[in-house]
PQR file with spaces between the fields and no chain letter, atoms N, CA, C, O and H, PARSE charges and radii, in Angstrom:
ATOM       1  N    MET     1      -2.266    9.993   17.442 -0.4000 1.5000
ATOM       2  CA   MET     1      -1.619    9.148   16.444 -0.0000 2.0000
ATOM       3  C    MET     1      -0.235    9.707   16.172  0.5500 1.7000
ATOM       4  O    MET     1      -0.050   10.918   16.047 -0.5500 1.4000
ATOM       5  N    THR     2       0.727    8.813   16.082 -0.4000 1.5000
ATOM       6  CA   THR     2       2.091    9.222   15.765 -0.0000 2.0000
ATOM       7  C    THR     2       2.311    9.109   14.246  0.5500 1.7000
ATOM       8  O    THR     2       1.528    8.488   13.527 -0.5500 1.4000
ATOM       9  H    THR     2       0.577    7.830   16.184  0.4000 1.0000
ATOM      10  N    CYS     3       3.378    9.718   13.802 -0.4000 1.5000
ATOM      11  CA   CYS     3       3.728    9.624   12.380 -0.0000 2.0000
ATOM      12  C    CYS     3       3.993    8.164   11.989  0.5500 1.7000
ATOM      13  O    CYS     3       3.618    7.740   10.896 -0.5500 1.4000
ATOM      14  H    CYS     3       4.014   10.222   14.386  0.4000 1.0000
ATOM      15  N    ARG     4       4.623    7.411   12.858 -0.4000 1.5000
ATOM      16  CA   ARG     4       4.910    5.997   12.596 -0.0000 2.0000
ATOM      17  C    ARG     4       3.614    5.196   12.453  0.5500 1.7000
ATOM      18  O    ARG     4       3.494    4.352   11.565 -0.5500 1.4000
ATOM      19  H    ARG     4       4.928    7.755   13.746  0.4000 1.0000
ATOM      20  N    GLU     5       2.658    5.465   13.324 -0.4000 1.5000
ATOM      21  CA   GLU     5       1.376    4.760   13.248 -0.0000 2.0000
ATOM      22  C    GLU     5       0.661    5.074   11.944  0.5500 1.7000
ATOM      23  O    GLU     5       0.063    4.191   11.328 -0.5500 1.4000
ATOM      24  H    GLU     5       2.756    6.151   14.045  0.4000 1.0000
ATOM      25  N    LEU     6       0.722    6.334   11.524 -0.4000 1.5000
ATOM      26  CA   LEU     6       0.108    6.700   10.251 -0.0000 2.0000
ATOM      27  C    LEU     6       0.774    5.946    9.106  0.5500 1.7000
ATOM      28  O    LEU     6       0.096    5.392    8.240 -0.5500 1.4000
ATOM      29  H    LEU     6       1.207    7.051   12.025  0.4000 1.0000
ATOM      30  N    ALA     7       2.090    5.927    9.106 -0.4000 1.5000
ATOM      31  CA   ALA     7       2.818    5.240    8.040 -0.0000 2.0000
ATOM      32  C    ALA     7       2.473    3.754    7.992  0.5500 1.7000
ATOM      33  O    ALA     7       2.396    3.167    6.913 -0.5500 1.4000
ATOM      34  H    ALA     7       2.641    6.377    9.809  0.4000 1.0000
ATOM      35  N    ASP     8       2.265    3.150    9.156 -0.4000 1.5000
ATOM      36  CA   ASP     8       1.964    1.716    9.214 -0.0000 2.0000
ATOM      37  C    ASP     8       0.611    1.368    8.601  0.5500 1.7000
ATOM      38  O    ASP     8       0.430    0.257    8.101 -0.5500 1.4000
ATOM      39  H    ASP     8       2.327    3.627   10.033  0.4000 1.0000
ATOM      40  N    ILE     9      -0.343    2.301    8.632 -0.4000 1.5000
ATOM      41  CA   ILE     9      -1.688    1.990    8.117 -0.0000 2.0000
ATOM      42  C    ILE     9      -2.071    2.841    6.903  0.5500 1.7000
ATOM      43  O    ILE     9      -3.233    2.870    6.500 -0.5500 1.4000
ATOM      44  H    ILE     9      -0.196    3.203    9.037  0.4000 1.0000
ATOM      45  N    LEU    10      -1.096    3.525    6.332 -0.4000 1.5000
ATOM      46  CA   LEU    10      -1.396    4.435    5.223 -0.0000 2.0000
ATOM      47  C    LEU    10      -2.006    3.720    4.027  0.5500 1.7000
ATOM      48  O    LEU    10      -2.966    4.220    3.442 -0.5500 1.4000
ATOM      49  H    LEU    10      -0.151    3.502    6.659  0.4000 1.0000
ATOM      50  N    SER    11      -1.482    2.580    3.656 -0.4000 1.5000
ATOM      51  CA   SER    11      -2.026    1.896    2.476 -0.0000 2.0000
ATOM      52  C    SER    11      -3.480    1.494    2.700  0.5500 1.7000
ATOM      53  O    SER    11      -4.292    1.585    1.780 -0.5500 1.4000
ATOM      54  H    SER    11      -0.702    2.174    4.132  0.4000 1.0000
ATOM      55  N    ASP    12      -3.818    1.055    3.904 -0.4000 1.5000
ATOM      56  CA   ASP    12      -5.211    0.713    4.216 -0.0000 2.0000
ATOM      57  C    ASP    12      -6.098    1.964    4.167  0.5500 1.7000
ATOM      58  O    ASP    12      -7.231    1.916    3.688 -0.5500 1.4000
ATOM      59  H    ASP    12      -3.158    0.982    4.652  0.4000 1.0000
ATOM      60  N    TYR    13      -5.572    3.068    4.663 -0.4000 1.5000
ATOM      61  CA   TYR    13      -6.317    4.336    4.643 -0.0000 2.0000
ATOM      62  C    TYR    13      -6.614    4.758    3.207  0.5500 1.7000
ATOM      63  O    TYR    13      -7.756    5.077    2.876 -0.5500 1.4000
ATOM      64  H    TYR    13      -4.652    3.107    5.053  0.4000 1.0000
ATOM      65  N    LEU    14      -5.602    4.762    2.365 -0.4000 1.5000
ATOM      66  CA   LEU    14      -5.795    5.194    0.981 -0.0000 2.0000
ATOM      67  C    LEU    14      -6.674    4.237    0.191  0.5500 1.7000
ATOM      68  O    LEU    14      -7.314    4.640   -0.781 -0.5500 1.4000
ATOM      69  H    LEU    14      -4.675    4.504    2.634  0.4000 1.0000
ATOM      70  N    ALA    15      -6.710    2.978    0.599 -0.4000 1.5000
ATOM      71  CA   ALA    15      -7.562    1.991   -0.070 -0.0000 2.0000
ATOM      72  C    ALA    15      -8.996    2.036    0.449  0.5500 1.7000
ATOM      73  O    ALA    15      -9.866    1.326   -0.056 -0.5500 1.4000
ATOM      74  H    ALA    15      -6.190    2.651    1.388  0.4000 1.0000
ATOM      75  N    GLY    16      -9.243    2.875    1.464 -0.4000 1.5000
ATOM      76  CA   GLY    16     -10.586    2.972    2.022 -0.0000 2.0000
ATOM      77  C    GLY    16     -10.987    1.778    2.856  0.5500 1.7000
ATOM      78  O    GLY    16     -12.169    1.450    2.956 -0.5500 1.4000
ATOM      79  H    GLY    16      -8.536    3.452    1.874  0.4000 1.0000
ATOM      80  N    GLU    17     -10.002    1.123    3.458 -0.4000 1.5000
ATOM      81  CA   GLU    17     -10.269   -0.114    4.192 -0.0000 2.0000
ATOM      82  C    GLU    17     -10.290    0.070    5.716  0.5500 1.7000
ATOM      83  O    GLU    17     -10.311   -0.915    6.454 -0.5500 1.4000
ATOM      84  H    GLU    17      -9.041    1.389    3.376  0.4000 1.0000
ATOM      85  N    LEU    18     -10.285    1.307    6.187 -0.4000 1.5000
ATOM      86  CA   LEU    18     -10.284    1.549    7.632 -0.0000 2.0000
ATOM      87  C    LEU    18     -11.648    2.035    8.098  0.5500 1.7000
ATOM      88  O    LEU    18     -12.417    2.621    7.336 -0.5500 1.4000
ATOM      89  H    LEU    18     -10.268    2.108    5.587  0.4000 1.0000
ATOM      90  N    ALA    19     -11.924    1.776    9.361 -0.4000 1.5000
ATOM      91  CA   ALA    19     -13.155    2.264    9.971 -0.0000 2.0000
ATOM      92  C    ALA    19     -13.122    3.795   10.013  0.5500 1.7000
ATOM      93  O    ALA    19     -12.055    4.408   10.022 -0.5500 1.4000
ATOM      94  H    ALA    19     -11.299    1.300    9.979  0.4000 1.0000
ATOM      95  N    GLN    20     -14.303    4.391   10.039 -0.4000 1.5000
ATOM      96  CA   GLN    20     -14.403    5.843   10.009 -0.0000 2.0000
ATOM      97  C    GLN    20     -13.645    6.514   11.155  0.5500 1.7000
ATOM      98  O    GLN    20     -13.059    7.580   10.967 -0.5500 1.4000
ATOM      99  H    GLN    20     -15.170    3.893   10.032  0.4000 1.0000
ATOM     100  N    GLU    21     -13.651    5.900   12.335 -0.4000 1.5000
ATOM     101  CA   GLU    21     -12.950    6.522   13.463 -0.0000 2.0000
ATOM     102  C    GLU    21     -11.443    6.569   13.234  0.5500 1.7000
ATOM     103  O    GLU    21     -10.779    7.519   13.651 -0.5500 1.4000
ATOM     104  H    GLU    21     -14.127    5.033   12.488  0.4000 1.0000
ATOM     105  N    HIS    22     -10.898    5.540   12.568 -0.4000 1.5000
ATOM     106  CA   HIS    22      -9.475    5.569   12.217 -0.0000 2.0000
ATOM     107  C    HIS    22      -9.203    6.669   11.193  0.5500 1.7000
ATOM     108  O    HIS    22      -8.213    7.393   11.288 -0.5500 1.4000
ATOM     109  H    HIS    22     -11.437    4.769   12.229  0.4000 1.0000
ATOM     110  N    CYS    23     -10.092    6.779   10.221 -0.4000 1.5000
ATOM     111  CA   CYS    23      -9.933    7.805    9.192 -0.0000 2.0000
ATOM     112  C    CYS    23      -9.974    9.202    9.805  0.5500 1.7000
ATOM     113  O    CYS    23      -9.205   10.079    9.412 -0.5500 1.4000
ATOM     114  H    CYS    23     -10.897    6.191   10.143  0.4000 1.0000
ATOM     115  N    ALA    24     -10.862    9.403   10.757 -0.4000 1.5000
ATOM     116  CA   ALA    24     -10.954   10.701   11.416 -0.0000 2.0000
ATOM     117  C    ALA    24      -9.672   11.000   12.194  0.5500 1.7000
ATOM     118  O    ALA    24      -9.206   12.139   12.207 -0.5500 1.4000
ATOM     119  H    ALA    24     -11.486    8.691   11.076  0.4000 1.0000
ATOM     120  N    THR    25      -9.114   10.002   12.830 -0.4000 1.5000
ATOM     121  CA   THR    25      -7.863   10.186   13.570 -0.0000 2.0000
ATOM     122  C    THR    25      -6.729   10.548   12.614  0.5500 1.7000
ATOM     123  O    THR    25      -5.908   11.418   12.908 -0.5500 1.4000
ATOM     124  H    THR    25      -9.493    9.077   12.819  0.4000 1.0000
ATOM     125  N    ILE    26      -6.694    9.882   11.486 -0.4000 1.5000
ATOM     126  CA   ILE    26      -5.656   10.169   10.486 -0.0000 2.0000
ATOM     127  C    ILE    26      -5.824   11.584    9.951  0.5500 1.7000
ATOM     128  O    ILE    26      -4.845   12.321    9.839 -0.5500 1.4000
ATOM     129  H    ILE    26      -7.360    9.175   11.248  0.4000 1.0000
ATOM     130  N    ARG    27      -7.048   11.974    9.619 -0.4000 1.5000
ATOM     131  CA   ARG    27      -7.278   13.335    9.111 -0.0000 2.0000
ATOM     132  C    ARG    27      -6.869   14.378   10.143  0.5500 1.7000
ATOM     133  O    ARG    27      -6.303   15.411    9.784 -0.5500 1.4000
ATOM     134  H    ARG    27      -7.844   11.375    9.710  0.4000 1.0000
ATOM     135  N    SER    28      -7.145   14.127   11.405 -0.4000 1.5000
ATOM     136  CA   SER    28      -6.736   15.050   12.466 -0.0000 2.0000
ATOM     137  C    SER    28      -5.213   15.163   12.528  0.5500 1.7000
ATOM     138  O    SER    28      -4.662   16.254   12.675 -0.5500 1.4000
ATOM     139  H    SER    28      -7.605   13.288   11.696  0.4000 1.0000
ATOM     140  N    HIS    29      -4.556   14.028   12.413 -0.4000 1.5000
ATOM     141  CA   HIS    29      -3.091   14.044   12.419 -0.0000 2.0000
ATOM     142  C    HIS    29      -2.563   14.840   11.225  0.5500 1.7000
ATOM     143  O    HIS    29      -1.643   15.646   11.367 -0.5500 1.4000
ATOM     144  H    HIS    29      -5.004   13.142   12.293  0.4000 1.0000
ATOM     145  N    LEU    30      -3.147   14.609   10.053 -0.4000 1.5000
ATOM     146  CA   LEU    30      -2.692   15.309    8.859 -0.0000 2.0000
ATOM     147  C    LEU    30      -2.936   16.815    8.954  0.5500 1.7000
ATOM     148  O    LEU    30      -2.161   17.601    8.410 -0.5500 1.4000
ATOM     149  H    LEU    30      -3.894   13.954    9.938  0.4000 1.0000
ATOM     150  N    ASP    31      -3.995   17.218    9.634 -0.4000 1.5000
ATOM     151  CA   ASP    31      -4.265   18.645    9.822 -0.0000 2.0000
ATOM     152  C    ASP    31      -3.159   19.334   10.619  0.5500 1.7000
ATOM     153  O    ASP    31      -2.947   20.539   10.488 -0.5500 1.4000
ATOM     154  H    ASP    31      -4.625   16.579   10.076  0.4000 1.0000
ATOM     155  N    ALA    32      -2.462   18.562   11.442 -0.4000 1.5000
ATOM     156  CA   ALA    32      -1.453   19.141   12.323 -0.0000 2.0000
ATOM     157  C    ALA    32      -0.012   18.786   11.947  0.5500 1.7000
ATOM     158  O    ALA    32       0.925   19.268   12.584 -0.5500 1.4000
ATOM     159  H    ALA    32      -2.634   17.583   11.548  0.4000 1.0000
ATOM     160  N    CYS    33       0.175   17.952   10.927 -0.4000 1.5000
ATOM     161  CA   CYS    33       1.526   17.450   10.636 -0.0000 2.0000
ATOM     162  C    CYS    33       1.873   17.608    9.150  0.5500 1.7000
ATOM     163  O    CYS    33       1.552   16.732    8.346 -0.5500 1.4000
ATOM     164  H    CYS    33      -0.586   17.561   10.409  0.4000 1.0000
ATOM     165  N    PRO    34       2.515   18.702    8.786 -0.5600 1.5000
ATOM     166  CA   PRO    34       2.872   18.910    7.379  0.2800 2.0000
ATOM     167  C    PRO    34       3.840   17.855    6.838  0.5500 1.7000
ATOM     168  O    PRO    34       3.840   17.574    5.639 -0.5500 1.4000
ATOM     169  N    HIS    35       4.654   17.276    7.703 -0.4000 1.5000
ATOM     170  CA   HIS    35       5.571   16.225    7.247 -0.0000 2.0000
ATOM     171  C    HIS    35       4.788   15.006    6.748  0.5500 1.7000
ATOM     172  O    HIS    35       5.131   14.418    5.722 -0.5500 1.4000
ATOM     173  H    HIS    35       4.654   17.504    8.677  0.4000 1.0000
ATOM     174  N    CYS    36       3.750   14.639    7.471 -0.4000 1.5000
ATOM     175  CA   CYS    36       2.939   13.497    7.047 -0.0000 2.0000
ATOM     176  C    CYS    36       2.112   13.831    5.804  0.5500 1.7000
ATOM     177  O    CYS    36       1.884   12.963    4.962 -0.5500 1.4000
ATOM     178  H    CYS    36       3.471   15.117    8.304  0.4000 1.0000
ATOM     179  N    VAL    37       1.666   15.072    5.686 -0.4000 1.5000
ATOM     180  CA   VAL    37       0.950   15.473    4.469 -0.0000 2.0000
ATOM     181  C    VAL    37       1.863   15.269    3.265  0.5500 1.7000
ATOM     182  O    VAL    37       1.436   14.730    2.244 -0.5500 1.4000
ATOM     183  H    VAL    37       1.851   15.777    6.370  0.4000 1.0000
ATOM     184  N    HIS    38       3.098   15.691    3.383 -0.4000 1.5000
ATOM     185  CA   HIS    38       4.064   15.505    2.291 -0.0000 2.0000
ATOM     186  C    HIS    38       4.300   14.018    2.027  0.5500 1.7000
ATOM     187  O    HIS    38       4.382   13.594    0.874 -0.5500 1.4000
ATOM     188  H    HIS    38       3.445   16.128    4.212  0.4000 1.0000
ATOM     189  N    PHE    39       4.409   13.229    3.095 -0.4000 1.5000
ATOM     190  CA   PHE    39       4.603   11.786    2.948 -0.0000 2.0000
ATOM     191  C    PHE    39       3.430   11.156    2.206  0.5500 1.7000
ATOM     192  O    PHE    39       3.633   10.348    1.300 -0.5500 1.4000
ATOM     193  H    PHE    39       4.343   13.574    4.031  0.4000 1.0000
ATOM     194  N    VAL    40       2.201   11.519    2.583 -0.4000 1.5000
ATOM     195  CA   VAL    40       1.009   10.966    1.941 -0.0000 2.0000
ATOM     196  C    VAL    40       0.961   11.370    0.473  0.5500 1.7000
ATOM     197  O    VAL    40       0.660   10.541   -0.386 -0.5500 1.4000
ATOM     198  H    VAL    40       2.036   12.175    3.319  0.4000 1.0000
ATOM     199  N    GLU    41       1.252   12.625    0.178 -0.4000 1.5000
ATOM     200  CA   GLU    41       1.234   13.086   -1.220 -0.0000 2.0000
ATOM     201  C    GLU    41       2.267   12.341   -2.052  0.5500 1.7000
ATOM     202  O    GLU    41       1.984   11.927   -3.177 -0.5500 1.4000
ATOM     203  H    GLU    41       1.496   13.298    0.876  0.4000 1.0000
ATOM     204  N    THR    42       3.457   12.172   -1.502 -0.4000 1.5000
ATOM     205  CA   THR    42       4.515   11.441   -2.210 -0.0000 2.0000
ATOM     206  C    THR    42       4.120    9.981   -2.417  0.5500 1.7000
ATOM     207  O    THR    42       4.364    9.414   -3.482 -0.5500 1.4000
ATOM     208  H    THR    42       3.686   12.508   -0.589  0.4000 1.0000
ATOM     209  N    TYR    43       3.522    9.385   -1.415 -0.4000 1.5000
ATOM     210  CA   TYR    43       3.066    7.994   -1.500 -0.0000 2.0000
ATOM     211  C    TYR    43       2.017    7.847   -2.605  0.5500 1.7000
ATOM     212  O    TYR    43       2.059    6.893   -3.382 -0.5500 1.4000
ATOM     213  H    TYR    43       3.324    9.846   -0.549  0.4000 1.0000
ATOM     214  N    GLN    44       1.080    8.793   -2.671 -0.4000 1.5000
ATOM     215  CA   GLN    44       0.041    8.733   -3.698 -0.0000 2.0000
ATOM     216  C    GLN    44       0.636    8.894   -5.099  0.5500 1.7000
ATOM     217  O    GLN    44       0.202    8.220   -6.033 -0.5500 1.4000
ATOM     218  H    GLN    44       1.047    9.568   -2.039  0.4000 1.0000
ATOM     219  N    ILE    45       1.606    9.764   -5.252 -0.4000 1.5000
ATOM     220  CA   ILE    45       2.264    9.931   -6.551 -0.0000 2.0000
ATOM     221  C    ILE    45       2.995    8.648   -6.932  0.5500 1.7000
ATOM     222  O    ILE    45       2.961    8.234   -8.091 -0.5500 1.4000
ATOM     223  H    ILE    45       1.959   10.312   -4.494  0.4000 1.0000
ATOM     224  N    THR    46       3.646    8.026   -5.974 -0.4000 1.5000
ATOM     225  CA   THR    46       4.355    6.768   -6.234 -0.0000 2.0000
ATOM     226  C    THR    46       3.386    5.699   -6.728  0.5500 1.7000
ATOM     227  O    THR    46       3.695    4.962   -7.664 -0.5500 1.4000
ATOM     228  H    THR    46       3.674    8.363   -5.033  0.4000 1.0000
ATOM     229  N    ILE    47       2.226    5.616   -6.108 -0.4000 1.5000
ATOM     230  CA   ILE    47       1.215    4.653   -6.541 -0.0000 2.0000
ATOM     231  C    ILE    47       0.775    4.947   -7.975  0.5500 1.7000
ATOM     232  O    ILE    47       0.693    4.036   -8.799 -0.5500 1.4000
ATOM     233  H    ILE    47       1.974    6.215   -5.348  0.4000 1.0000
ATOM     234  N    GLN    48       0.496    6.206   -8.272 -0.4000 1.5000
ATOM     235  CA   GLN    48       0.044    6.584   -9.614 -0.0000 2.0000
ATOM     236  C    GLN    48       1.098    6.254  -10.669  0.5500 1.7000
ATOM     237  O    GLN    48       0.779    5.707  -11.724 -0.5500 1.4000
ATOM     238  H    GLN    48       0.563    6.946   -7.603  0.4000 1.0000
ATOM     239  N    VAL    49       2.344    6.587  -10.380 -0.4000 1.5000
ATOM     240  CA   VAL    49       3.424    6.338  -11.342 -0.0000 2.0000
ATOM     241  C    VAL    49       3.642    4.837  -11.530  0.5500 1.7000
ATOM     242  O    VAL    49       3.820    4.376  -12.658 -0.5500 1.4000
ATOM     243  H    VAL    49       2.603    7.032   -9.522  0.4000 1.0000
ATOM     244  N    SER    50       3.631    4.084  -10.454 -0.4000 1.5000
ATOM     245  CA   SER    50       3.876    2.648  -10.575 -0.0000 2.0000
ATOM     246  C    SER    50       2.765    1.945  -11.346  0.5500 1.7000
ATOM     247  O    SER    50       3.013    0.935  -12.003 -0.5500 1.4000
ATOM     248  H    SER    50       3.487    4.459   -9.538  0.4000 1.0000
ATOM     249  N    ARG    51       1.556    2.462  -11.273 -0.4000 1.5000
ATOM     250  CA   ARG    51       0.454    1.860  -12.041 -0.0000 2.0000
ATOM     251  C    ARG    51       0.606    2.094  -13.533  0.5500 1.7000
ATOM     252  O    ARG    51      -0.014    1.394  -14.333 -0.5500 1.4000
ATOM     253  H    ARG    51       1.355    3.283  -10.739  0.4000 1.0000
ATOM     254  N    GLN    52       1.411    3.056  -13.916 -0.4000 1.5000
ATOM     255  CA   GLN    52       1.619    3.363  -15.326 -0.0000 2.0000
ATOM     256  C    GLN    52       2.774    2.573  -15.931  0.5500 1.7000
ATOM     257  O    GLN    52       2.967    2.590  -17.147 -0.5500 1.4000
ATOM     258  H    GLN    52       1.915    3.626  -13.266  0.4000 1.0000
ATOM     259  N    LEU    53       3.533    1.890  -15.105 -0.4000 1.5000
ATOM     260  CA   LEU    53       4.654    1.107  -15.598 -0.0000 2.0000
ATOM     261  C    LEU    53       4.157   -0.097  -16.386  0.5500 1.7000
ATOM     262  O    LEU    53       3.150   -0.704  -16.024 -0.5500 1.4000
ATOM     263  H    LEU    53       3.377    1.876  -14.117  0.4000 1.0000
ATOM     264  N    PRO    54       4.854   -0.442  -17.452 -0.5600 1.5000
ATOM     265  CA   PRO    54       4.444   -1.636  -18.197  0.2800 2.0000
ATOM     266  C    PRO    54       4.722   -2.891  -17.378  0.5500 1.7000
ATOM     267  O    PRO    54       5.675   -2.954  -16.601 -0.5500 1.4000
ATOM     268  N    THR    55       3.873   -3.873  -17.573 -0.4000 1.5000
ATOM     269  CA   THR    55       4.089   -5.143  -16.883 -0.0000 2.0000
ATOM     270  C    THR    55       4.953   -6.041  -17.763  0.5500 1.7000
ATOM     271  O    THR    55       4.839   -6.040  -18.989 -0.5500 1.4000
ATOM     272  H    THR    55       3.099   -3.822  -18.204  0.4000 1.0000
ATOM     273  N    ALA    56       5.794   -6.783  -17.122 -0.4000 1.5000
ATOM     274  CA   ALA    56       6.660   -7.718  -17.843 -0.0000 2.0000
ATOM     275  C    ALA    56       6.209   -9.125  -17.498  0.5500 1.7000
ATOM     276  O    ALA    56       5.840   -9.397  -16.355 -0.5500 1.4000
ATOM     277  H    ALA    56       5.887   -6.783  -16.127  0.4000 1.0000
ATOM     278  N    PRO    57       6.234  -10.014  -18.467 -0.5600 1.5000
ATOM     279  CA   PRO    57       5.842  -11.399  -18.164  0.2800 2.0000
ATOM     280  C    PRO    57       6.854  -12.044  -17.223  0.5500 1.7000
ATOM     281  O    PRO    57       8.039  -11.711  -17.230 -0.5500 1.4000
ATOM     282  N    LEU    58       6.354  -12.977  -16.411 -0.4000 1.5000
ATOM     283  CA   LEU    58       7.246  -13.728  -15.531 -0.0000 2.0000
ATOM     284  C    LEU    58       8.122  -14.647  -16.370  0.5500 1.7000
ATOM     285  O    LEU    58       7.653  -15.216  -17.357 -0.5500 1.4000
ATOM     286  H    LEU    58       5.391  -13.248  -16.405  0.4000 1.0000
ATOM     287  N    PRO    59       9.381  -14.799  -15.993 -0.5600 1.5000
ATOM     288  CA   PRO    59      10.220  -15.785  -16.681  0.2800 2.0000
ATOM     289  C    PRO    59       9.583  -17.170  -16.527  0.5500 1.7000
ATOM     290  O    PRO    59       9.006  -17.483  -15.486 -0.5500 1.4000
ATOM     291  N    ALA    60       9.691  -17.978  -17.554 -0.4000 1.5000
ATOM     292  CA   ALA    60       9.051  -19.298  -17.577 -0.0000 2.0000
ATOM     293  C    ALA    60       9.450  -20.143  -16.365  0.5500 1.7000
ATOM     294  O    ALA    60       8.600  -20.801  -15.765 -0.5500 1.4000
ATOM     295  H    ALA    60      10.160  -17.723  -18.399  0.4000 1.0000
ATOM     296  N    GLU    61      10.725  -20.130  -16.002 -0.4000 1.5000
ATOM     297  CA   GLU    61      11.188  -20.934  -14.871 -0.0000 2.0000
ATOM     298  C    GLU    61      10.523  -20.483  -13.570  0.5500 1.7000
ATOM     299  O    GLU    61      10.129  -21.315  -12.753 -0.5500 1.4000
ATOM     300  H    GLU    61      11.416  -19.596  -16.489  0.4000 1.0000
ATOM     301  N    LEU    62      10.401  -19.198  -13.381 -0.4000 1.5000
ATOM     302  CA   LEU    62       9.767  -18.686  -12.175 -0.0000 2.0000
ATOM     303  C    LEU    62       8.282  -19.045  -12.152  0.5500 1.7000
ATOM     304  O    LEU    62       7.751  -19.409  -11.103 -0.5500 1.4000
ATOM     305  H    LEU    62      10.721  -18.522  -14.045  0.4000 1.0000
ATOM     306  N    LEU    63       7.620  -18.949  -13.279 -0.4000 1.5000
ATOM     307  CA   LEU    63       6.210  -19.303  -13.364 -0.0000 2.0000
ATOM     308  C    LEU    63       5.999  -20.780  -13.021  0.5500 1.7000
ATOM     309  O    LEU    63       5.064  -21.127  -12.300 -0.5500 1.4000
ATOM     310  H    LEU    63       8.052  -18.654  -14.131  0.4000 1.0000
ATOM     311  N    GLU    64       6.860  -21.633  -13.536 -0.4000 1.5000
ATOM     312  CA   GLU    64       6.755  -23.065  -13.238 -0.0000 2.0000
ATOM     313  C    GLU    64       6.966  -23.334  -11.752  0.5500 1.7000
ATOM     314  O    GLU    64       6.229  -24.123  -11.161 -0.5500 1.4000
ATOM     315  H    GLU    64       7.620  -21.350  -14.122  0.4000 1.0000
ATOM     316  N    ARG    65       7.959  -22.691  -11.137 -0.4000 1.5000
ATOM     317  CA   ARG    65       8.212  -22.867   -9.706 -0.0000 2.0000
ATOM     318  C    ARG    65       7.026  -22.394   -8.881  0.5500 1.7000
ATOM     319  O    ARG    65       6.650  -23.034   -7.900 -0.5500 1.4000
ATOM     320  H    ARG    65       8.557  -22.049  -11.617  0.4000 1.0000
ATOM     321  N    LEU    66       6.446  -21.288   -9.276 -0.4000 1.5000
ATOM     322  CA   LEU    66       5.294  -20.754   -8.569 -0.0000 2.0000
ATOM     323  C    LEU    66       4.106  -21.704   -8.676  0.5500 1.7000
ATOM     324  O    LEU    66       3.415  -21.947   -7.686 -0.5500 1.4000
ATOM     325  H    LEU    66       6.751  -20.768  -10.074  0.4000 1.0000
ATOM     326  N    GLN    67       3.866  -22.236   -9.862 -0.4000 1.5000
ATOM     327  CA   GLN    67       2.758  -23.177  -10.052 -0.0000 2.0000
ATOM     328  C    GLN    67       2.967  -24.449   -9.224  0.5500 1.7000
ATOM     329  O    GLN    67       2.024  -24.954   -8.614 -0.5500 1.4000
ATOM     330  H    GLN    67       4.428  -22.038  -10.666  0.4000 1.0000
ATOM     331  N    ARG    68       4.191  -24.961   -9.202 -0.4000 1.5000
ATOM     332  CA   ARG    68       4.489  -26.156   -8.392 -0.0000 2.0000
ATOM     333  C    ARG    68       4.264  -25.867   -6.913  0.5500 1.7000
ATOM     334  O    ARG    68       3.706  -26.688   -6.185 -0.5500 1.4000
ATOM     335  H    ARG    68       4.956  -24.551   -9.697  0.4000 1.0000
ATOM     336  N    SER    69       4.695  -24.719   -6.490 -0.4000 1.5000
ATOM     337  CA   SER    69       4.531  -24.348   -5.086 -0.0000 2.0000
ATOM     338  C    SER    69       3.061  -24.246   -4.711  0.5500 1.7000
ATOM     339  O    SER    69       2.661  -24.700   -3.639 -0.5500 1.4000
ATOM     340  H    SER    69       5.148  -24.052   -7.081  0.4000 1.0000
ATOM     341  N    LEU    70       2.263  -23.661   -5.575 -0.4000 1.5000
ATOM     342  CA   LEU    70       0.837  -23.552   -5.309 -0.0000 2.0000
ATOM     343  C    LEU    70       0.166  -24.921   -5.304  0.5500 1.7000
ATOM     344  O    LEU    70      -0.715  -25.176   -4.482 -0.5500 1.4000
ATOM     345  H    LEU    70       2.589  -23.293   -6.446  0.4000 1.0000
ATOM     346  N    GLU    71       0.570  -25.792   -6.201 -0.4000 1.5000
ATOM     347  CA   GLU    71      -0.009  -27.135   -6.238 -0.0000 2.0000
ATOM     348  C    GLU    71       0.358  -27.929   -4.984  0.5500 1.7000
ATOM     349  O    GLU    71      -0.450  -28.715   -4.490 -0.5500 1.4000
ATOM     350  H    GLU    71       1.286  -25.585   -6.868  0.4000 1.0000
ATOM     351  N    GLU    72       1.556  -27.730   -4.475 -0.4000 1.5000
ATOM     352  CA   GLU    72       1.992  -28.432   -3.267 -0.0000 2.0000
ATOM     353  C    GLU    72       1.210  -27.960   -2.042  0.5500 1.7000
ATOM     354  O    GLU    72       0.970  -28.737   -1.118 -0.5500 1.4000
ATOM     355  H    GLU    72       2.213  -27.092   -4.876  0.4000 1.0000
ATOM     356  N    ASP    73       0.820  -26.705   -2.037 -0.4000 1.5000
ATOM     357  CA   ASP    73       0.082  -26.140   -0.901 -0.0000 2.0000
ATOM     358  C    ASP    73      -1.408  -26.427   -0.949  0.5500 1.7000
ATOM     359  O    ASP    73      -2.105  -26.209    0.042 -0.5500 1.4000
ATOM     360  H    ASP    73       1.015  -26.074   -2.788  0.4000 1.0000
ATOM     361  N    THR    74      -1.910  -26.907   -2.065 -0.4000 1.5000
ATOM     362  CA   THR    74      -3.330  -27.196   -2.203 -0.0000 2.0000
ATOM     363  C    THR    74      -3.638  -28.535   -1.548  0.5500 1.7000
ATOM     364  O    THR    74      -3.002  -29.543   -1.856 -0.5500 1.4000
ATOM     365  H    THR    74      -1.344  -27.084   -2.870  0.4000 1.0000
ATOM     366  N    PRO    75      -4.628  -28.544   -0.633 -0.5600 1.5000
ATOM     367  CA   PRO    75      -4.962  -29.815    0.045  0.2800 2.0000
ATOM     368  C    PRO    75      -5.618  -30.818   -0.864  0.5500 1.7000
ATOM     369  O    PRO    75      -5.950  -31.921   -0.429 -0.5500 1.4000
């Protein structure tokens, strides 16, 4: 596994959405690649911090556009 391949599937890995063989490959890569270990740790911190941010309501105009768009896509 390359560092790029790990980065491409990291969110799935952290969400527990990968097959065990993929997880084992990722763990093997992390055992040998301190750069990716740092990347994963930083990514996890980013997730934790972003979950603590307050949510802001959508502007009314954007909400209306989104609702219209969803209604148009509904068969």
